[in-house]
Every structure is written in structure tokens, then in C-alpha cells.
C-alpha positions in Angstrom: 160.7 88.2 62.4 158.1 85.4 62.4 154.5 86.6 63.0 153.8 84.0 65.8 157.0 85.3 67.6 155.8 89.0 67.1 152.4 88.1 68.8 154.2 86.4 71.8 156.5 89.3 72.2 153.7 91.9 71.9 152.0 90.2 74.8 154.7 91.1 77.4 155.3 94.7 78.8 158.9 94.7 77.6 157.7 93.7 74.2 155.1 96.5 74.1 157.7 99.1 75.1 160.2 97.8 72.5 157.6 97.9 69.8 156.6 101.4 70.8 160.2 102.6 71.0 160.7 101.3 67.6 157.6 103.0 66.3 158.6 106.4 67.8 162.1 106.1 66.3 160.7 105.2 62.9 158.3 108.2 63.0 161.1 110.6 64.1 163.2 109.4 61.2 160.4 109.6 58.7 159.6 113.2 59.9 163.1 114.5 58.9 162.9 116.9 55.9 165.7 115.2 54.0 163.9 111.8 54.4 160.5 113.1 53.4 161.9 114.4 50.2 162.9 111.0 49.0 160.4 108.9 47.1 159.3 105.6 48.7 159.9 102.4 46.9 156.7 100.4 46.0 157.9 97.3 47.8 158.2 99.2 51.1 154.8 100.6 50.7 153.5 97.1 50.1 155.3 95.8 53.3 153.8 98.7 55.2 150.3 98.1 54.1 150.8 94.3 55.1 152.1 95.3 58.5 149.2 97.8 59.1 146.7 95.1 58.1 147.8 92.9 61.0 145.7 93.1 64.1 147.5 94.1 67.2 146.6 91.8 70.1 145.6 93.6 73.3 144.0 93.1 76.6 141.9 95.2 78.9 142.7 93.4 82.0 139.9 93.5 84.6 137.2 95.8 83.8 136.3 98.1 86.6 132.7 98.2 87.7 133.1 101.6 89.5 131.2 104.5 88.0 132.9 107.9 87.8 
């Protein structure tokens, strides 16, 4: 997937939900004992590090001036 398309998709609510669903599925898969026993290929680790190095765009929306 092209990085610029990822950024556009991430800005939408549906894109955020899709990304989060994928993350949860990947974490559940990685947590399985039979998967955890297997060594991770160096190229996969390199791709993971590159992905984690990307900044996730976010917005705060309107900031409330109300004090709690």
C-alpha cells in the first residue's frame, strides 16, 4: 500500500477502524503460543521497525475551553 494512500485512509473514521481492527487481529495472532515459539525473520523485523517509525496523523478536533 502506498504511504500517501495510507495517510488519506487513516484520516477517515472508517480507515481508523479498519487500521485498528487489523492491529487487534495481528496482536491476537502474535499472542498465540504456537506463533510465539517461531523465530521472526530479520526482514519482517526490519519492515516492522520501518512501520513503527512512521508518524500516525491525528487531529484533536475542537479543543474544549470548559474546565472540569
